[in-house]
C-alpha positions in Angstrom: 72.0 98.4 114.3 76.2 100.0 113.9 76.5 103.7 113.5 77.9 103.8 110.0 79.7 107.0 109.3 77.4 109.1 106.1 79.8 111.9 106.5 82.7 113.5 106.0 84.3 116.6 106.6 87.7 118.4 105.4 88.9 121.2 107.6 90.9 123.3 105.9 92.5 126.8 106.0 92.4 126.9 101.7 89.1 125.8 101.3 88.8 126.6 97.5 92.1 125.1 96.2 91.0 122.6 98.2 88.4 121.7 96.6 89.4 122.3 92.9 92.2 120.7 93.8 89.8 117.3 94.8 87.6 118.3 91.9 89.5 118.7 88.9 91.5 114.9 90.5 87.9 113.0 91.1 85.4 114.5 89.1 83.3 116.1 91.9 81.1 119.1 91.9 80.7 121.4 94.6 78.7 123.5 95.7 79.7 126.4 97.2 75.8 127.7 97.8 75.0 128.4 101.1 75.9 131.1 103.4 78.3 130.6 105.6 81.2 129.3 103.6 80.2 125.3 103.1 81.2 123.5 100.3 79.1 120.4 99.7 80.6 118.0 98.0 78.8 115.5 95.0 80.9 112.8 94.3 78.3 111.5 91.6 78.3 108.0 93.1 75.4 107.0 94.3 78.1 104.3 96.6 80.1 106.4 99.5 79.1 108.7 101.9 78.6 112.3 101.6 80.9 114.6 102.8 81.9 118.8 102.0 84.6 121.0 102.7 84.9 123.4 105.9 87.2 126.5 106.5 89.2 125.7 109.2 89.7 128.0 112.0 92.8 130.1 112.1 94.4 128.0 115.6 92.7 124.6 113.7 95.2 122.5 111.3 94.2 120.6 108.3 92.9 117.6 108.8 91.2 114.8 107.9 92.3 111.1 105.7 89.9 109.2 103.2 89.9 106.7 101.5 88.5 107.1 97.6 87.9 104.3 95.7 89.8 104.3 92.4 89.4 102.2 89.1 93.4 102.2 88.8 95.8 103.6 92.1 98.9 103.5 89.8 97.2 105.6 87.0 95.5 107.7 89.8 99.0 108.3 91.7 100.5 109.9 88.4 97.4 111.8 87.9 97.0 113.5 91.2 100.8 114.1 91.3 100.6 116.5 87.8 98.4 118.5 90.0 100.9 119.1 92.9 100.4 115.7 95.0 103.3 113.8 96.4 103.5 109.9 97.3 103.9 109.0 100.4 103.4 105.2 100.0 103.4 104.2 96.6 100.5 102.0 94.6 101.4 98.9 97.5 99.4 95.2 96.7 98.0 93.7 100.2 98.1 90.8 101.5 93.9 90.3 100.8 94.3 91.5 97.6 93.3 95.2 97.4 95.4 98.0 96.5 96.4 101.3 97.7 98.7 104.1 98.0 98.9 107.2 100.2 99.5 110.7 99.5 99.1 114.4 100.3 97.3 116.5 98.5 99.0 119.9 97.4 97.7 121.2 100.6 99.5 118.7 102.4 96.5 116.9 103.7 96.8 113.6 102.9 94.5 110.9 101.2 93.8 107.1 100.3 93.1 106.1 96.8 92.1 102.5 97.4 91.2 99.4 94.5 89.4 96.7 95.7 
């Protein structure tokens, strides 16, 4: 048995803004009903891994790169840009047929859009 990734964490100095961006872009539901400031993410899918958003400590940078599956990379890039994201690598067809784009969200964290 291997050791698959089953959880992701986004550490952000502006966790509420980070949660607002991703929930607006992807329709994720963010649950903040806990005393520790953890924002649990429900992606609305049975596929993929579970995750959440933690407030980053003052000395830590914002970090984590996520690869999100989308039906249409170009359309998702346009939507992300209208929400304040910046494109680092525009939609690119990979040799195996997959398509991806790499972006920075409005808080400066990188993420990728991926279509198999």
